[in-house]
N, C-alpha and C positions, 0 to 999 in steps of 0.2 A: 502543335503539341508536341513535347517531348517526353517520349518516353525510354528509359533504359535501364536493362538488367544491371543488378548490382550482386556480385559475391565476394566474399571478404578478402583482403580487409577495407571495409568501408569508411575507417575513421577519419580518412582524409576529406572524404565528400562531405561526411557530416559535419566534422569542423568547420569546414572552409562556407559551409551553411551556416554554422553557428555565428563565425566572425562577421557575415555580413546582413544578419537579418534582424530588425526591428522588434518583430514578434515571432516568439517559437513556442510552441505547442508540442510539449511531449505526452507519449502514452506508452508506460511499460515498466508491466510485473515487477520487474525485478530492476536494483538501482546501486550503482557501484560509487563509491567515492572519488575511485580515481576517473571516470567520465566526467563526475559533478565538478567537481575540480577544473576540469579542464574549459566547460561552460564556461562557468562562473569568472574564468582568468580571462576567457576569450572572445566572451558577448562584448556587444558595444555598449557604450555606456549610455544609459535610458532605454534600454531593452525591454519589453515583456517577455516574462520567461514562465510559463504555467506547465508543471507537472502533473500528469496522473498516473498513479502508482496501486499496488493492492497492499495495503498494509496489515500484515497477517502475521502474528507473533511468532510462527514458524519460520516466515521468510528471514526474520533475523535471528532467531536462534539456529536457523542452519546453515546462514551464511550467505544464504542468495540476497540479501540484499542488507544495506550498511545504515543504519543508522544515523552515523553519520554525514553520510550523503545527503538525507535528508535536512537533517539540521543545520546543517552548511548554507543549501538551499535556501530553506527560512530566513537565516540571519541574514543572507545576501537578497534577500527581496524576490523570490522565487515564489510565484503562490505553489503549495503542493495541498494534494486533495485524494482522496483514496477512494476507489471501485474495488468491492472485493473479488467482483467476476472479472476482474480486467485480464484477459490475456493479449490483446491486440499492442503490437508494437511498431508505432504511427508516429511521426516527427515531420512537423507541419513546419512550414516558414514562411511568412508575410502572406499567406494565402495566395502563393504563389507556385512554392515548391514545395514538394515533400517526399520523405522514404516511407515506405512500407516494407516492413521488413520480419524474419524470423529474428532478429536480435535486439535483445536487450538492450538496456544503457548500461552497460558494462563493457569495458577493456575486452573480457571474454566474447562479448556479444558482436561488437563493432570491429575486433582487431582479430583474437585469437582462436574462436572459433570459425567451421566451414557454415556460414549463414547465405540465404539467399532473399534477395527484395526485389524493390524496384526504386527506381527516381524518377519522378512525376515533374513535369514545368508544364501545366496546364491550368489556367483558373477556374476552369466550371468542376473538374475532377477534386482538384483540392479545397474549392468551397464546398462538395458536396465533405470530405474526409473532415474538415474543421467544424461543419455543423453537427457531425457525428460525437465528435470528443466534446465540444461545446454543449450539447445534448446532457452528457454526462455531466461533465465539470462544473455545469452552472448549476445542475440538480442538487439541493442541500440535502433534501432527503436521501439520496441513495450514494451520494460522495460528498462524505463529513470535509472539513480542514482538516489538516495535520498540523498538530502545533508542538510548540517545544515541551509543554505537559506533557502529552500524551508521548513526545519522546524520553525523556526521564521516566516517568513510570515504565514505560517498555524495557529500560536502561536496567531501572529499578528490579525488575520480575528475574529479568537474565543474570545479573549477578549472584541472583539466590540458587543458581542452579548447581545439583552436586558436579562434584568432580567426576564422579563415575558416570556422571550423563552428559557432561561436555562433548560435542561432536568435535571430533580430531580427523583430519587429513592431511596428505603431505599436500603439500604446495611446491609446484614445479615451477609457476610462473606466477604472474600476480595477480591474476584473477581466475582461478580457478576453485569454483564452487559447488556443492551437491546443490541440484535440484533436487525439492523435495518430491518421493513418489506420491504424496497426498498432502491436503494444507491443515493438516492437524497436529499443533504441538504437542510433544510427547515430552519434555521434561521436567514433568510432574506438577501436580496442581498445586501442590504447596507451596512451589515458589511464587505463585499467581494469589493466592489467598493471604502468606506473607508479606504480601507488599500494598493489597487493595485494603480499606478501610472503609468503615460507614456504610451507606446505601448501599454505595459499589460492593463492597465485599457481602453484606447481606443478599442481596439479589444474587450475585455470582453463588451462594452458596443455597439459594433453592435450587438454581441450575443444575447443581449437581445432585439434587436430588431428585432431578424430572428423568427418568430411564431413556428418553428419546433423545436422539443426537439431533432432530429435526421435529420444532416442540411448536405449537400454537402460543400465541398468546394466554389464552384460557388458562394454559399447565400453569403457567405462574402467576397468576390473579387467584390460583388454588391457595398460594400461600400469604394470600393478603392479610387474614385475620393473627397469623403469626408476626407479619411485619408490622402489624399497626401495634400490637405488644411492644417489640424492640422499639418502635417510635410512635409514640402516644402522642404525641406533639401534632404531628402530620395528620391531616384528615383529606388526605386528597392521595391515598397509598397508590390507585391504581395509575394516575397521572405521573407519577413518581417512578412505580416499576416501568411506565415506557422510556421514560427520560434517562434512567440507569439502563436500561438493554441498549439505548443508543450509545450512553457511552463506554459501554463493552463494547459496541459495533466500532467504535471509534479508535480504541486499543487492539482491533484484530482478533479479539475471543469470541465475538459473534457475527454472524453474517444475516442480513436480511435477504428470506427467500423470495418471499412476496409479504404482502401488506397481510399480517398477524399471524406471520410464519418466519421460524429463526433457526439456525442451522449452529451447534456448538464447532469452536474451533478448535478442541482439545481434547487430547484423550484421558478419560477419569484413572 
């Protein structure tokens, strides 16, 4: 067994593993384009790469995560999924080696900031880490696939943010970005309502009328008659509500807390 303490920069160790591993499993809440470009350009041909991140609208609004990074990953056959409660930063290679660290999948995390972690080369330990990763990644209920359609919709929402609400900060290096103090999007609900349409918009408008930030499914079912009037052709309103809540989750606007309980990810 080999265990080694890693402090920054760890980019050389990380990229060395990227260049030589056929299977790569990455878990990181924040992902930036400067690192995904390096992974895409340097990974072996026919390698399989999976990325688990935390897809929340505020992460892109505040610059903590890049839409382009995820889009590039998808276009280059990297599987991307979202787990909203993700905080771990774990990078697993060929079921043999792993980096467990405080560093996100960003140039700041792997090179510029002071981060601390360990490199492990032990099949038993790495297998445990891989099992934990796959238990989240393969669960369709809690970790939805990030698609190009989702990314495009998110970009449309952000394009509607008024100039006075756009976050500005001085960049002295390529990868300095603000980490949100909380995960609630605060650039205005009108940027969301101007982008959504159809059932998705109607469910979002219903959620705006729910006073609690953490709410139960029954709180949305109360709008069933109102929604039925808007969509008289649909005779299965409750299943449709659940479906649309899943879509709002996929967009990083709603978080599933536990079965039947949800949390809004925006400020009214």
